[in-house]
Backbone bond lengths (Angstrom), bond angles and torsions (degrees), N, CA, C in turn:
res aa  C-N    CA-C-N  psi(-1)  N-CA   C-N-CA  omega(-1)  CA-C   N-CA-C  phi
1 X - - - 1.453 - - 1.532 109.77 -
2 X 1.311 115.87 140.45 1.461 121.72 175.72 1.514 108.26 -107.70
3 X 1.331 117.08 126.32 1.459 123.67 175.78 1.519 108.82 -96.13
4 X 1.335 117.24 122.85 1.461 121.54 177.62 1.521 108.54 -114.29
5 X 1.339 115.82 139.67 1.463 121.57 -176.44 1.522 108.93 -133.54
6 X 1.320 116.42 120.45 1.458 123.13 175.85 1.523 107.68 -114.38
7 X 1.336 117.06 102.24 1.455 122.38 -177.06 1.521 109.51 -97.79
8 X 1.325 116.17 104.61 1.455 121.35 179.12 1.516 111.81 -95.06
9 X 1.324 115.81 -173.56 1.460 120.51 -178.32 1.524 112.24 -67.93
10 X 1.321 117.48 -34.29 1.461 121.52 -175.44 1.516 112.78 -109.58
11 X 1.327 116.48 -44.79 1.465 120.85 -177.88 1.529 110.87 -126.87
12 X 1.316 114.03 153.68 1.460 121.72 172.65 1.519 107.93 -115.74
13 X 1.330 115.53 126.32 1.460 121.22 -178.84 1.520 108.44 -110.56
14 X 1.328 115.69 130.61 1.453 121.90 179.69 1.519 109.13 -118.08
15 X 1.314 116.01 140.38 1.451 120.55 177.97 1.513 110.92 -134.70
16 X 1.324 115.55 145.23 1.453 122.29 179.91 1.523 107.95 -115.05
17 X 1.334 116.10 119.69 1.458 121.72 -177.59 1.523 110.76 -105.87
18 X 1.322 115.21 135.70 1.455 123.02 167.36 1.521 105.56 -111.51
19 X 1.317 117.05 97.84 1.458 120.66 -170.48 1.517 109.49 68.28
20 X 1.337 116.90 -125.81 1.460 120.85 179.46 1.524 112.68 -92.76
21 X 1.319 117.03 -1.22 1.465 121.03 -175.48 1.527 110.77 -99.29
22 X 1.322 116.37 132.17 1.459 120.40 174.22 1.524 107.64 -86.13
23 X 1.327 116.19 118.02 1.464 120.83 -172.95 1.518 112.59 -103.63
24 X 1.330 117.07 -13.57 1.463 120.27 178.31 1.516 108.79 -158.77
25 X 1.321 116.08 151.09 1.463 119.79 177.38 1.523 109.30 -150.92
26 X 1.332 115.26 153.63 1.456 122.30 178.73 1.527 109.12 -139.63
27 X 1.325 116.66 151.92 1.467 122.32 174.65 1.530 107.96 -129.70
28 X 1.325 116.05 123.48 1.460 121.24 179.29 1.528 108.42 -129.80
29 X 1.324 116.44 164.44 1.462 119.82 177.82 1.525 109.72 -74.17
30 X 1.314 115.91 146.24 1.463 120.97 174.33 1.520 108.81 -88.32
31 X 1.298 116.51 124.89 1.466 122.20 179.06 1.525 107.80 -127.51
32 X 1.331 115.88 109.28 1.462 120.31 -177.18 1.527 112.47 -65.44
33 X 1.332 117.51 -11.82 1.469 120.75 -179.31 1.516 112.46 -87.28
34 X 1.332 117.80 -12.21 1.464 119.72 -178.67 1.525 110.68 -66.92
35 X 1.314 115.43 135.03 1.455 120.79 177.42 1.527 110.06 -86.80
36 X 1.325 116.14 169.79 1.463 120.66 177.70 1.520 111.02 -59.51
37 X 1.313 117.66 -38.52 1.462 120.84 179.86 1.527 110.80 -65.45
38 X 1.320 117.10 -41.76 1.463 120.04 178.27 1.528 111.02 -64.75
39 X 1.329 116.25 -40.81 1.455 119.88 178.24 1.527 111.15 -63.62
40 X 1.324 116.59 -38.65 1.463 120.31 179.16 1.525 110.97 -63.59
41 X 1.331 116.87 -41.47 1.468 120.52 177.81 1.529 110.31 -63.98
42 X 1.330 116.45 -41.03 1.456 120.62 179.04 1.529 111.23 -63.74
43 X 1.315 116.69 -43.80 1.459 120.51 177.89 1.526 111.31 -61.87
44 X 1.319 115.88 -42.47 1.469 119.47 -179.95 1.523 110.57 -62.54
45 X 1.334 116.39 -39.46 1.463 119.82 179.55 1.514 112.34 -64.79
46 X 1.326 116.92 -41.67 1.460 120.81 -179.11 1.525 111.47 -70.46
47 X 1.323 115.97 -51.35 1.459 119.49 -173.96 1.517 112.72 -77.30
48 X 1.333 116.94 -20.69 1.457 119.34 177.46 1.517 113.35 -65.66
49 X 1.344 116.56 -17.48 1.462 120.70 179.64 1.521 112.40 -86.74
50 X 1.353 116.86 -9.31 1.460 118.34 -175.14 1.520 111.02 -86.84
51 X 1.333 118.15 131.11 1.476 120.63 -174.14 1.520 114.02 -68.16
52 X 1.336 117.92 -19.94 1.463 119.91 -178.07 1.525 112.71 -86.14
53 X 1.331 117.13 -6.33 1.463 121.00 -178.69 1.518 110.25 -112.25
54 X 1.323 115.26 157.47 1.461 120.42 179.72 1.513 112.48 -79.54
55 X 1.332 115.80 177.72 1.460 121.31 -178.46 1.520 112.74 -76.72
56 X 1.328 117.39 -28.94 1.450 121.15 -177.60 1.526 110.62 -85.84
57 X 1.332 116.35 148.68 1.455 121.54 179.31 1.529 109.75 -60.00
58 X 1.314 116.00 124.71 1.459 120.74 178.45 1.509 113.73 98.90
59 X 1.347 117.85 -14.35 1.458 119.76 179.41 1.530 110.20 -62.68
60 X 1.318 116.32 125.49 1.456 120.65 178.65 1.512 114.94 87.13
61 X 1.337 118.44 -9.00 1.464 121.87 179.23 1.520 108.81 -91.26
62 X 1.329 116.17 117.75 1.463 121.21 -177.20 1.521 112.74 -104.08
63 X 1.311 118.20 -9.84 1.452 121.92 179.24 1.514 110.02 -167.43
64 X 1.346 116.06 157.40 1.463 122.27 -179.35 1.525 108.38 -136.68
65 X 1.345 116.37 135.69 1.460 121.73 174.56 1.521 108.19 -130.00
66 X 1.340 115.68 131.10 1.466 120.92 -171.77 1.518 110.08 -134.13
67 X 1.336 116.11 139.60 1.461 120.88 164.44 1.520 107.80 -137.80
68 X 1.325 116.42 151.65 1.458 120.53 -179.97 1.521 110.20 -153.79
69 X 1.340 114.79 143.42 1.455 120.68 173.90 1.526 111.41 -95.43
70 X 1.345 116.88 1.01 1.466 121.94 -178.57 1.526 108.26 -113.69
71 X 1.336 118.41 106.64 1.477 120.49 -174.55 1.518 114.27 -54.76
72 X 1.343 117.86 -41.35 1.466 119.46 -177.83 1.526 111.00 -66.39
73 X 1.331 117.15 -35.62 1.457 120.44 178.54 1.526 110.15 -70.16
74 X 1.328 116.32 -40.96 1.466 119.69 177.13 1.525 110.45 -59.34
75 X 1.319 116.76 -40.33 1.471 120.98 179.14 1.528 110.78 -60.82
76 X 1.338 116.99 -44.61 1.465 120.04 -178.75 1.525 111.47 -70.88
77 X 1.328 117.52 -35.81 1.461 119.97 176.85 1.526 110.92 -66.53
78 X 1.323 116.20 -35.69 1.460 119.76 175.22 1.540 109.96 -61.09
79 X 1.318 115.39 -39.76 1.459 120.26 179.17 1.533 111.14 -68.23
80 X 1.329 116.55 -35.90 1.463 120.42 176.71 1.526 110.18 -60.09
81 X 1.338 116.53 -47.14 1.468 119.22 -179.38 1.521 111.16 -63.64
82 X 1.320 117.52 -34.89 1.463 120.70 -177.85 1.526 111.22 -72.59
83 X 1.341 116.64 -45.05 1.458 120.11 -172.58 1.528 113.68 -84.64
84 X 1.340 116.36 -36.07 1.461 119.22 -171.37 1.530 113.64 -110.48
85 X 1.336 117.21 -17.16 1.464 120.92 179.66 1.528 109.04 -129.43
86 X 1.314 116.16 42.64 1.450 120.57 -173.54 1.517 114.96 -59.61
87 X 1.319 117.74 -29.35 1.463 121.25 -178.33 1.532 112.91 -93.92
88 X 1.330 116.61 1.93 1.457 121.21 -176.71 1.525 109.43 -102.70
89 X 1.335 119.17 127.10 1.469 120.73 177.47 1.533 110.28 -59.82
90 X 1.331 116.48 132.06 1.461 121.61 -178.11 1.517 110.09 -129.96
91 X 1.332 116.12 137.03 1.460 122.61 176.84 1.521 107.65 -120.61
92 X 1.321 116.57 119.08 1.452 122.61 174.69 1.520 107.73 -106.53
93 X 1.319 117.69 123.25 1.460 121.74 -175.10 1.523 108.95 -75.85
94 X 1.310 115.07 112.48 1.465 123.62 -178.77 1.520 107.37 -159.45
95 X 1.338 118.48 172.73 1.473 119.56 179.94 1.526 111.79 -52.28
96 X 1.320 115.79 133.39 1.459 121.71 -178.77 1.512 113.73 102.73
97 X 1.334 116.35 -15.12 1.459 120.54 178.54 1.526 109.18 -85.30
98 X 1.317 116.11 137.24 1.461 121.16 179.96 1.523 109.78 -79.50
99 X 1.340 116.06 113.93 1.463 120.86 179.14 1.527 112.12 -104.70
100 X 1.323 116.91 -19.49 1.453 120.39 -175.06 1.510 113.42 81.39
101 X 1.348 116.68 6.96 1.464 121.70 -177.83 1.532 109.40 -118.26
102 X 1.330 119.15 107.90 1.469 120.61 172.52 1.533 109.51 -64.25
103 X 1.331 116.90 134.71 1.468 121.39 -176.82 1.524 108.65 -108.07
104 X 1.327 116.52 108.97 1.458 121.72 -174.91 1.523 110.75 -101.77
105 X 1.331 115.87 62.30 1.460 121.25 177.40 1.525 109.35 -123.03
106 X 1.328 116.39 169.95 1.457 120.47 -178.74 1.521 111.61 -60.97
107 X 1.330 116.99 -40.57 1.463 121.46 -179.87 1.529 108.90 -136.04
108 X 1.335 118.42 90.02 1.465 121.15 -176.53 1.522 114.01 -55.39
109 X 1.328 118.42 -28.78 1.460 120.80 -176.13 1.528 112.67 -68.85
110 X 1.338 117.78 -19.09 1.463 119.15 -177.91 1.531 112.91 -90.12
111 X 1.326 117.19 -5.03 1.466 120.21 178.98 1.525 109.26 -76.85
112 X 1.320 116.69 131.47 1.461 121.04 -179.12 1.519 112.44 -58.95
113 X 1.330 115.70 138.03 1.469 120.32 -177.91 1.520 111.41 -59.91
114 X 1.325 117.69 -35.59 1.460 120.08 -179.38 1.520 111.57 -64.60
115 X 1.326 116.93 -32.96 1.465 120.01 -179.14 1.532 110.85 -71.14
116 X 1.314 116.97 -36.36 1.464 120.26 176.57 1.520 110.61 -69.90
117 X 1.318 116.36 -40.46 1.460 120.75 177.78 1.529 110.27 -62.86
118 X 1.338 116.84 -41.47 1.465 120.49 176.44 1.530 110.93 -60.63
119 X 1.330 116.25 -41.80 1.466 120.28 179.55 1.524 110.74 -62.28
120 X 1.328 116.49 -40.03 1.467 120.46 178.85 1.524 110.57 -62.32
121 X 1.327 116.47 -44.06 1.461 120.10 -179.13 1.518 111.60 -68.59
122 X 1.342 116.82 -41.41 1.461 120.44 -179.89 1.520 111.01 -61.84
123 X 1.318 116.58 -43.51 1.458 120.92 -179.92 1.520 111.16 -64.71
124 X 1.331 116.64 -39.71 1.459 121.18 -179.36 1.536 111.91 -69.71
125 X 1.327 116.50 -42.51 1.457 120.59 -173.85 1.525 113.60 -82.61
126 X 1.338 116.21 -37.03 1.461 119.71 -170.75 1.524 113.69 -122.54
127 X 1.326 117.27 -8.28 1.455 119.48 -175.35 1.515 110.97 74.07
128 X 1.336 115.18 -174.46 1.455 118.94 179.60 1.511 110.44 -128.00
129 X 1.314 116.10 163.24 1.456 127.56 1.81 1.530 111.83 -75.56
130 X 1.335 114.34 154.17 1.458 120.20 -178.50 1.526 109.00 -150.42
131 X 1.319 115.51 160.43 1.462 122.16 174.31 1.520 107.82 -131.26
132 X 1.331 116.28 128.25 1.465 121.80 176.00 1.520 108.67 -100.69
133 X 1.325 116.37 124.62 1.469 121.66 174.04 1.521 107.10 -109.39
134 X 1.326 115.94 112.46 1.466 121.83 -174.90 1.527 109.08 -108.82
135 X 1.331 115.63 115.56 1.462 121.83 -177.35 1.521 109.04 -94.44
136 X 1.310 116.50 92.01 1.454 122.18 178.74 1.511 110.22 -127.49
137 X 1.334 116.72 -144.99 1.458 120.47 175.65 1.523 109.94 -55.85
138 X 1.325 116.19 -42.90 1.457 122.89 166.88 1.523 107.75 -109.93
139 X 1.324 116.27 155.67 1.462 119.96 170.30 1.519 107.19 -96.77
140 X 1.323 116.49 117.08 1.458 120.66 -176.74 1.523 110.17 -112.09
141 X 1.322 114.53 145.71 1.462 122.62 178.74 1.528 107.15 -122.64
142 X 1.329 116.16 116.04 1.459 120.17 -173.30 1.523 110.79 -125.73
143 X 1.337 117.21 110.38 1.460 120.87 178.62 1.525 112.21 -83.82
144 X 1.320 114.85 141.83 1.463 122.61 177.18 1.524 107.08 -121.45
145 X 1.309 116.42 128.44 1.464 120.50 -177.07 1.519 111.12 -72.84
146 X 1.334 115.44 172.71 1.460 121.00 177.85 1.522 111.45 -62.71
147 X 1.338 117.40 -22.20 1.477 122.06 178.69 1.531 112.26 -94.01
148 X 1.322 117.13 8.32 1.452 120.55 178.01 1.510 114.09 80.56
149 X 1.332 117.80 21.87 1.462 121.95 -178.76 1.530 110.37 -92.31
150 X 1.323 115.23 141.49 1.458 120.81 171.73 1.524 106.89 -87.40
151 X 1.343 117.32 119.19 1.460 118.65 -169.74 1.522 114.31 -113.63
152 X 1.314 118.39 6.21 1.464 120.57 178.73 1.509 110.00 139.85
153 X 1.318 116.90 -156.67 1.456 117.48 179.80 1.506 113.66 172.83
154 X 1.330 114.03 -175.93 1.458 123.67 178.39 1.520 107.66 -130.82
155 X 1.330 116.73 138.96 1.462 122.17 175.81 1.523 107.95 -123.39
156 X 1.330 116.34 123.93 1.462 121.98 179.13 1.529 109.18 -127.21
157 X 1.339 117.86 156.76 1.472 119.42 176.07 1.522 110.80 -57.03
158 X 1.324 116.35 139.96 1.450 121.21 -178.37 1.514 112.89 -78.15
159 X 1.326 115.43 172.38 1.467 120.98 -177.48 1.524 111.20 -62.96
160 X 1.324 117.99 -48.19 1.463 120.41 -177.88 1.523 111.54 -65.04
161 X 1.335 117.49 -38.32 1.460 120.82 177.44 1.525 110.14 -59.93
162 X 1.324 116.62 -43.12 1.460 121.21 -178.91 1.523 111.20 -65.29
163 X 1.334 117.69 -42.31 1.459 121.25 178.78 1.528 110.50 -62.86
164 X 1.325 116.64 -44.72 1.464 120.30 179.72 1.524 111.26 -63.79
165 X 1.344 117.12 -40.32 1.458 120.31 179.96 1.524 111.25 -63.16
166 X 1.331 117.76 -40.01 1.467 120.69 177.45 1.525 110.67 -62.08
167 X 1.320 116.29 -44.00 1.455 120.02 -178.70 1.517 113.38 -66.61
168 X 1.349 116.04 -32.36 1.467 120.19 -178.18 1.524 111.61 -82.98
169 X 1.313 117.22 -43.61 1.457 121.71 -173.08 1.525 113.95 -89.23
170 X 1.333 118.12 -20.44 1.467 120.57 -179.80 1.513 110.72 -88.42
171 X 1.337 117.17 117.78 1.467 121.27 -174.76 1.523 112.04 -60.88
172 X 1.327 117.75 -34.77 1.452 120.85 -178.10 1.529 112.37 -110.44
173 X 1.332 115.12 15.60 1.453 120.05 178.71 1.521 109.67 -108.21
174 X 1.318 116.19 166.05 1.466 120.53 -177.75 1.515 109.37 -148.11
175 X 1.305 115.66 170.35 1.458 120.12 176.64 1.523 109.31 -66.99
176 X 1.318 115.27 140.15 1.462 120.75 -176.39 1.520 110.27 -127.41
177 X 1.329 115.05 164.30 1.453 120.38 173.78 1.523 108.98 -76.12
178 X 1.323 116.40 136.64 1.458 120.41 175.95 1.525 108.08 -77.63
179 X 1.326 115.84 97.79 1.461 121.03 -178.20 1.520 108.59 -147.23
180 X 1.312 115.75 157.57 1.460 121.47 179.20 1.534 109.50 -75.68
181 X 1.323 118.33 128.93 1.469 120.29 179.68 1.524 111.52 -76.41
182 X 1.345 116.13 171.25 1.464 120.16 -179.82 1.515 111.95 -68.65
183 X 1.319 117.17 -31.18 1.465 121.11 -177.66 1.520 108.76 -156.41
184 X 1.321 115.95 170.30 1.464 120.19 177.68 1.525 110.17 -65.48
185 X 1.304 117.12 -39.85 1.462 121.65 179.83 1.521 108.32 -86.19
186 X 1.326 116.66 104.90 1.451 120.85 -177.85 1.517 112.11 -71.71
187 X 1.337 116.23 141.48 1.458 121.87 179.50 1.521 112.42 -95.58
188 X 1.331 116.81 -3.51 1.462 121.88 176.10 1.514 107.85 -152.41
189 X 1.316 116.33 174.18 1.465 120.43 -174.43 1.525 111.87 -61.82
190 X 1.333 117.02 -43.11 1.461 120.30 -178.58 1.521 110.29 -62.23
191 X 1.334 117.49 -48.28 1.460 120.34 -179.92 1.526 111.60 -64.65
192 X 1.316 117.01 -35.89 1.464 120.26 178.47 1.523 110.93 -64.00
193 X 1.329 116.36 -40.31 1.461 120.27 177.94 1.529 110.76 -69.18
194 X 1.324 116.58 -41.57 1.462 119.79 178.38 1.525 111.47 -62.28
195 X 1.342 116.17 -40.42 1.457 119.79 178.35 1.524 110.84 -64.70
196 X 1.326 116.56 -39.49 1.457 119.80 178.67 1.513 112.35 -62.89
197 X 1.328 115.60 -38.46 1.455 119.94 179.54 1.526 111.21 -71.63
198 X 1.335 117.28 -54.37 1.467 120.85 -174.11 1.522 111.18 -64.20
199 X 1.327 116.58 -54.01 1.459 119.36 -174.79 1.529 111.53 -79.75
200 X 1.319 115.90 -27.13 1.465 118.47 175.13 1.515 112.23 -66.24
201 X 1.347 116.65 -42.93 1.460 119.29 178.93 1.524 111.45 -72.65
202 X 1.335 117.21 -33.61 1.464 119.18 175.59 1.522 110.25 -61.97
203 X 1.329 116.68 -42.30 1.459 120.31 177.63 1.516 112.01 -66.21
204 X 1.330 116.45 -37.07 1.460 119.94 177.08 1.525 110.53 -62.62
205 X 1.318 116.54 -44.81 1.463 120.40 179.61 1.523 110.31 -60.32
206 X 1.324 116.60 -49.02 1.464 119.37 -177.89 1.521 111.64 -62.97
207 X 1.331 116.97 -40.35 1.456 119.99 -178.83 1.520 112.92 -66.81
208 X 1.332 116.91 -46.67 1.459 120.17 -178.56 1.525 110.74 -69.56
209 X 1.336 116.76 -44.31 1.461 119.90 -177.07 1.524 111.13 -64.12
210 X 1.321 118.10 -42.17 1.471 119.82 -178.99 1.519 111.11 -62.61
211 X 1.317 117.16 -39.76 1.467 120.34 177.20 1.530 111.26 -69.03
212 X 1.331 115.06 -40.07 1.459 119.74 -179.32 1.522 111.17 -66.13
213 X 1.321 116.94 -38.27 1.466 120.76 178.19 1.522 110.95 -58.10
214 X 1.327 116.78 -47.77 1.463 120.75 -177.51 1.519 111.09 -62.92
215 X 1.323 116.30 -38.93 1.466 119.73 179.08 1.517 111.04 -71.95
216 X 1.334 116.89 -33.06 1.453 121.57 -176.49 1.528 111.99 -69.73
217 X 1.334 116.78 -41.68 1.466 119.69 -176.14 1.518 112.75 -92.55
218 X 1.337 118.30 -17.15 1.459 120.52 -179.88 1.518 112.25 79.97
219 X 1.321 116.77 173.51 1.477 120.40 -176.08 1.521 114.36 -64.07
220 X 1.322 117.01 -24.58 1.469 119.49 -178.10 1.522 112.74 -92.96
221 X 1.328 117.54 -7.16 1.460 120.47 -176.67 1.514 113.11 -93.32
222 X 1.319 115.33 173.79 1.462 122.34 -179.99 1.533 108.77 -112.18
223 X 1.337 118.38 114.84 1.469 120.27 179.10 1.529 113.44 -55.99
224 X 1.327 117.21 -24.75 1.461 120.27 179.94 1.520 112.23 -67.19
225 X 1.326 117.42 -15.18 1.464 121.05 179.51 1.526 112.39 -78.35
226 X 1.323 117.41 -10.90 1.461 121.85 -177.90 1.528 109.57 -87.50
227 X 1.328 116.49 126.23 1.469 121.71 176.76 1.529 108.97 -91.99
228 X 1.318 116.67 129.42 1.462 121.84 -179.11 1.525 108.53 -108.63
229 X 1.330 115.76 120.86 1.461 121.67 -175.64 1.524 109.43 -114.53
230 X 1.317 116.94 126.96 1.458 122.51 176.35 1.518 109.46 -97.91
231 X 1.334 115.28 139.50 1.456 120.40 176.26 1.527 107.90 -147.93
232 X 1.321 117.00 179.13 1.458 120.69 -179.48 1.521 111.72 98.25
233 X 1.322 115.62 155.34 1.463 121.15 -173.83 1.512 115.12 -63.15
234 X 1.340 117.71 -26.11 1.460 120.64 -176.68 1.524 113.22 -100.67
235 X 1.322 117.69 5.72 1.469 120.67 179.81 1.526 112.98 -57.17
236 X 1.347 120.34 -39.75 1.465 119.25 -178.94 1.515 114.33 -58.32
237 X 1.341 117.79 -19.26 1.461 120.52 179.60 1.520 112.05 -62.39
238 X 1.325 117.84 -33.04 1.467 119.97 -174.62 1.524 112.86 -114.08
239 X 1.319 117.71 -4.88 1.464 119.65 177.29 1.529 109.22 -60.94
240 X 1.292 116.76 134.82 1.453 121.14 -177.67 1.508 113.24 91.41
241 X 1.341 117.11 -17.51 1.461 121.23 177.53 1.528 111.21 -107.22
242 X 1.330 117.19 -34.83 1.466 121.16 177.24 1.520 108.40 -83.59
243 X 1.304 116.56 111.64 1.463 121.53 -173.05 1.524 113.03 -72.42
244 X 1.330 118.01 -19.22 1.462 121.02 -174.93 1.524 113.31 -84.71
245 X 1.321 118.62 -9.43 1.468 121.00 -177.68 1.529 109.99 -81.46
246 X 1.328 115.37 127.86 1.468 121.66 -179.66 1.524 113.00 -98.80
247 X 1.327 116.66 -39.88 1.458 121.01 -173.70 1.526 110.27 -133.43
248 X 1.324 116.36 150.96 1.462 121.91 173.40 1.524 108.29 -123.27
249 X 1.329 116.08 116.46 1.459 121.25 178.58 1.527 108.08 -126.54
250 X 1.348 117.61 94.56 1.470 120.10 -175.90 1.521 114.21 -63.56
251 X 1.345 117.26 -23.86 1.467 119.77 -176.06 1.527 111.67 -107.18
252 X 1.323 117.30 27.76 1.457 120.97 -176.14 1.530 111.65 -57.51
253 X 1.327 117.90 -45.13 1.464 120.46 -178.27 1.522 111.44 -65.70
254 X 1.319 116.79 -40.45 1.465 119.90 179.08 1.524 110.78 -66.17
255 X 1.330 116.55 -39.00 1.472 119.92 176.48 1.521 109.87 -63.30
256 X 1.336 116.39 -41.51 1.457 120.19 176.86 1.515 112.40 -61.67
257 X 1.323 116.97 -38.70 1.464 120.36 177.14 1.526 110.61 -63.49
258 X 1.319 116.59 -39.59 1.470 119.19 176.86 1.524 110.83 -61.73
259 X 1.327 116.97 -42.69 1.462 120.70 179.77 1.526 111.20 -64.35
260 X 1.323 116.95 -44.04 1.463 120.37 179.70 1.524 110.68 -64.38
261 X 1.327 116.60 -39.40 1.472 119.45 176.99 1.518 110.86 -60.07
262 X 1.325 115.92 -45.64 1.473 119.64 -179.17 1.517 111.90 -64.34
263 X 1.329 117.93 -32.86 1.461 121.32 -179.17 1.527 112.19 -76.63
264 X 1.332 117.71 -15.76 1.454 120.28 -177.53 1.519 114.30 -110.45
265 X 1.323 117.24 -21.64 1.465 119.14 -170.85 1.519 111.19 -64.54
266 X 1.331 118.24 -31.64 1.462 120.31 -179.34 1.533 111.93 -70.58
267 X 1.352 115.78 -16.23 1.474 119.34 -178.52 1.519 111.88 -92.81
268 X 1.346 116.78 -6.65 1.470 119.76 -173.75 1.541 110.78 -90.12
């Protein structure tokens, strides 16, 4: 079994692969204060419930692949692999790791590991050109060329950040449930805010993606050749409303981690 861990700013997603198939997954909050020992206890609690794994920590785990956008969390996860999975091959996505994705930006080291992993998975699953829209703490738009190159991107405030900002900065507004309203025209404050979030982000996706498509393929290319893949925990909020989205792959980052692990394990 391969354990994959994607530690983002808000949530950490874990996936368990049996070959190419994801057989189990978990989503927990990301807490930069958690120590390696606390993370190990949490992992044991989650994986101890799975029938394909043993009772002891590490039983049944043959490899680990990790990426994180939070340096302190990455440090503690590195310690977890060293102390509790010392005999298990581990790949942490960071500079020097072979991803198979050329990074054509001004400073490749500043690109988030999750975005490169997403590009690797998108290129493998759908080919290029492609655009990955990841709905997380931030909403990111990452284009992948026809040759599988990561060529840049867009970073916008995420859905949850926007909802929290409205509740904090609006004197007569409050925190609301992230849910689809009955109609675009809200009949009360909550529905009006929900409509602004759902349809506002759908419009943002369509606007950015349509412009990105034209730039990606150039004047001689066909924007219809670009595959747009949505991923991230909040993607279902805009699916069906954003007309530019072609595919929904909730485990894109975990699949990318599996691919990166396979590309590096032979070198270890």
